[in-house]
Structure formats: C-alpha cells, structure tokens
N, C-alpha and C positions, 0 to 999 in steps of 0.2 A: 527668584526673589528680586524684588525691585528695591535695592538698597543704594544709598549714595556711594558712588564709586570712590569718592575721596576718602572714605573711611578705610579703604584697603589700598592706600597709595603705595605701600611697600611690597605688594605682591601683584602677580598678574591676575587681575579680576576675572578675566574670561576663562582662565584655566583653573580657577579655585574649585576644589572639590568640597561642596557645601556639606555633605554628610560626613566625610572623613574628618574634617576640621570643624565640626559643629561647635564643640566647646570653645574653641578659639574665636570663632565668628560671633557667638553669643556674647562673650566677654567683651570683645572689641566694640560691638554695637552698643552695649550698655555703657561702656566708658566714653565713647566718642560720638555716638549717634544722637539724633533728635527723636522726638516722640513718634514720628511716623516710622522711622527705622526700627524702633523698639517694637512697635505694633507688627511690622512685617516679620520680624524674627519670631515673635510669639505665635503668629499665625502659621508660619512655616514649620517650626519645631515643636510647638505646643508648650503649655506652661510647665508640664512635668519635666521635660528635658531642659528647659531654660532654668528652672529652679535647681535642678541637679548640677548644671554647669556652674551657676553662680555660687551655690553654697559650697562647692568643692574647690573653687579656685584659690590659689595661694595668696593673691593680693588683689584688693580693690580699694579705691579711695573711699573714705567714709561717706561722702555724699552719694556715691553710687550704691553703697550698701543700703542707705536709707531709702533711696529711690526703689531699689529692688524689693525691699520690705513692703513698701507701699503698693507697688505694682503686683507683687506675688502673694501678698497677705501672709507674711510669716515674720518670725522674730529675728532680732539682731544676732542672738546666740546660735541661730541655725547656720550662720556663715562661718566657715573655717577661718577665713582671714580676720574676721572680727574677734573670734575667740583667741587666736594666736597673738593678735595685737594687745589684747587685754592681759595676756600672761607675760608680755614683754613691754612694760611701760617705758615711755620715753623720758628723757631728762626734763626737768621743769625749766621753763623759759622764764627768766627773771626780768 
C-alpha cells in the first residue's frame, strides 16, 4: 500500500502488519489521511471491511463520521460511536 508514512509516525512503518492491524489502519487513515490515502485503503481492504471497521469503532470525530457516510453510502445510525454519543449528550455551552 502506498500511504503517507507521516500518518504512522508512532509505529515502525516498515514492520507494520497491514492485515493484523487492518481495523486500526483504516480508522487512522480516515481520521488523519487525505483523499488519496482513503482511496488506497478502500482499494486494499475493500469497502466491506472498511465499513465494518468504521461502524464498529468506539470513537470517531463527527466530521469523519459524515465523511464515512458520504464515501460508504450509509447512515449515521450505522456507526456505534454516533449512537453512543447520542445516548450520552454533552452539557450545553452557554
């Protein structure tokens, strides 16, 4: 896979097991990568595995959830992190 090495600054990029840590790689690329990085991940893992990783993750920023919905053509309520955030509302900011 031809990804930006800077996305994985905290691990040894050359020793990274792409299949063993697929869930982590997919989430990391969607959070921090650009459009080309996301395309590379979708080509490598396929949309089904990308969708599974993103919908089951415990936390994603809201803007990344919206991006994933647009890219993968699914609903906000499909994402575990979105459903859990809705059931635990934040305090209002005055």
